[in-house]
Each structure stands twice: as C-alpha cells, then as structure tokens.
N, C-alpha and C positions, 0 to 999 in steps of 0.2 A: 715221636720221630726218631726213625731209626740213622742211627749215628755211627759211622765208620771210620777207620779201624776198629776192632775193639779195644777197649779201654782209653777211647777219648770220650770227654762231656762234654753233652749237648744243652746248649743255651737258646731259649727264643728270648725276643726284645719285638717291641712295635715294630711290623710290615718285614718281619724276617726271623732267620736263626743262625746260629753259627757253631761249630763245632770245636775243637782244640782239644792237643792231648792232656789228659787226666793233671800232670802235673800243672798245668795253669787255670785248672780249673775254678780256683778263688780270685784268677787275676786278670784273665780275659774280659774283655767284653767288645761291643759291635764298633765302636772308637777303632782297634785294632786295625779292621778293613777300611777304612774311610780314608779314601785316597787324600783330602785334603785335610791331616792329622799333619801338628805342625812339623814334625822331624823328616817329611816325605819330598825327597826329590827326585826326580825324572829320570829312569835307567835310560843310558844314549841312544843306546840302541835296541834294533828289535823291539817285543811288545807290543807294535802298532800302539805307541806311544800310552799305551794302558800299565806300565809298569812304574812302580818306585820303590828308590831304596829306604827302610825306615830301621827302625831301632828302640830297641824298650826293651821292658824285661823279658821279652822272648828273644833277644840279643841281636846281633844285626840279621835285617831279612828282608825280602822280595815282595813285597804287593805286588800283585796283578791282579786287575779287573777283565774278565771276562769281553774281548770284543769279537764282534764279527767282520770278515774282510770281503774282498770282491763285491759281486753284485748286491747281497743282501744288505751291504755296510751300506751301499749308497742307495738302495730303496729307505733308508730310515731304519729304525731298529736297532739301532746298531749294537746296543747292551743288551737287551729283550731277548730272550729265550722261553721256547713255550715251556710251560710246566708239565711237567710228566709224572710227577711225585719226586718228595725228598730224597729218595734214594737214586733218582735220574740226575739230580743236580749235578752240571759237569765239574765243577770245586770238589765236590765230596770224591765223585769218583776219578779226578786224579788223584785225588789224597791215597786212595784204595792200591792205586798202579804205583805210586811212590812207597808206599809203605810193604809191598812186597815185592821191588827190585830193592832193597833196604835190604829187607830178610832174609835177598836172595843174595845177599853181597855185592851188589853192583854199585858205584859210585854216583847218586842222584840226589838231591838238594832232601835236607828233610822236611818234611812239611810240617808246620805248624799250626797251624787252622785253615778253616772254610767257612764261607759266610753265603747265606743270599738273602736276596730279598723280595719281598712277593706280598706287597700291600695289598689288604683285604683277602677277596679272593680273585686277585687279575690272573687269568689263564695266562701270564706271562710273569719272569724273575730275570733278577740280575745276579750276579754271583762274584765272588773273589778268592782267590787262596794268598796262603801267606807262604812262605818256604823260606829256609835258611839259607843267609848268603855265603859261597862259595869265597874263603878268604881270597884275592888277587886275583878273581878270575878273568879270562881274558876269551874273548869266541874267537875258534877257529879261521872264522874269516879273517881277522885281523893278523893274524899268525904264520901265515902257509908254510913263510922260509922257516920255519923251526919248529913245525906238527912232525911229530912222529906218525906216519900212514898206519904201520902195525899196531902202535899203543891206542889210535883212535878206531881200528879194523878189529883186535880185540874188545872194546867196548862196544860195540855194534852188535857183533857177533854173542858176546854173554846177553844182551838185553835182549836180542830174538831165542837163545836157547832159556832164560828165562820165562820165555812163554810172552813177549809183550810184544806189541808192534804201535812203533810211532807215527804218528798220523805228520807231522811233519819235520821229519829230519833233514836242516839247514844247514849252512855253517854258521849259524848264529846259537843254536841250541846244540851245540858240541865246544865244551868250553876244559880250558885248562886252567889248573891250580897254580901257587906258586911254586910247587915243586912239579911241576909238568904231568901232573895227573889229570885222568882225561874222565868228565866230568858230560853225564846228558842231563839234559833239562826239557821241558815245555812238553807234561805226557798229554795234554788236553784232548780229548777224542781217542787216546791209544787204547789198544783192547787187547786183554788178559785173553790165555788159549796158545794154543798151538798153533808155531807162524811156519806158514809154508816156505818151501823155499821161493816160491814165484811172490808172495809175500815180504820174504826178504830180501829179494831182488826188488820189489817195488822200493822201499826204504832207500835202499841203495842209490838207486836212479834220483831219487827226489834229492839224493843231497849231490849228486853231480850237476842237477841242473841248476843248484843254489850256488854251488862250489863256481861253476862257466859265472854265473849271473854275477856272479859276486869279483870274479879274479880274470875272467876272460881264458886267456888261451894256461896262463900259468893255472888257471883253478882244473881246467880238466889233466892240466899235466903233472898237478895232484892226486888228483882222482886217477888217475891211470897207475900209479905208484901204489895207492891206498888200494885199488881192483884190485891186483895181485897177492896184498894180502890177508883173502878170502879164499878160504878158512883161514884163522890167523895165524901167520907167520910164524 
C-alpha cells in the first residue's frame, strides 16, 4: 500500500487502512477515525455535519469524514466514493497537499492521519482525515468587522504561488487564530501544479460568492477591500 507523504506509516485493519506520521506508528489505531469515539464533539459550523473536535495522544484535533454535497448527496451514497486505488483516496490526496503547503511555509493545519474503509472488494469506499486543531480559531465568516483584508489576500496569493488551487475557498475555510494569523483549511479536491491567473481568479470569485451569501452587502463591501489587495499590498 502506497502511503504518502514520505515518512508516514501505513496500517491495515479489517475492511480498510490508515496512514499516520511515523511518530504515531505505535499508538494509532482505526478508532482514531471513528466519529463515535467517546471524545468526539460536533463542529458547530461548516463541514456538512461531518466534522468533530477530538483529543488524544495526537493532541487537539479535528476529525472530518468526507461527504458529498449537492445532487449526489440527495441521490444517496453521500459518503461513498468510487475506488480508484489507495493513491487516489481523497483523504490521502488532501494529506499530500497539506504536507506540500506546510513545507512551503504556509499556515495550514498539520495532517495527523487519513483512513479509508473498503469492505471486501467493494467498488466504493469511505474516508476520513484527522488534522491538528488551530487554537482559538475563528472563521472569516464570523469576524468580518475585524479581519484584515491584506492578510487574507497574502495568504491566498501565497497558496497560489506554492502551486495549489483550492476547490472550495469560502468564508468558513479561512480562519484566524488567537494571534490574528490567517490559516487556510479544507483542501479536499485541491490541485497541485501551476495556478494560472484564471484559476486564481476563479478561487477569489468563489470566495466573493460565499461572503455575499454569508453577510450580504457587508460581505460584498469586505470583498471589495480584499480585491484591492491582489497582488498583496
């Protein structure tokens, strides 16, 4: 089983497998990725009701199970994804992106593990990711009145310069920590490679739609201030 990034440890269990950083190789088990673990507390916003705050030897963390949205979710199979091999598991792909960005010096959560469940030879799988919790984090959506547009612009521009396109850049995937530092989260379906000006603009406009949806005219006004900071001012 190919487990990435390099230096991580791979483990199999009945019906699936998981990967964790090597320092946890002797401590981790499949229970780390169980949404019913005793310490799991639902995250209050975002996450499609599929994210939980957890704690343990891995430290304060967020467990997120991958769920579909939109039409596919309404048609059923909300947590089922077509099996294309372990290297294509969405949780593993997100771990690779997070590792890449952290190595590039960006503020993104530390990945602590990824798992998938695929009973037998099923053509479908479920998966989950475990990431370090950001202390005192607040989403941009809840603090527009005291969020620095220039700092957000710099974080987004740095992500694009590092060669990552975010698939769902929205007002809940940009966080501020206790020191007002900007963090970017939720890199499911993100793509690694050169980010063209058009792709970067698509990310930014997705954020604008989210801000307007969350805060109406105030969100549009904040976006106007943000847009003036591209490239970073």
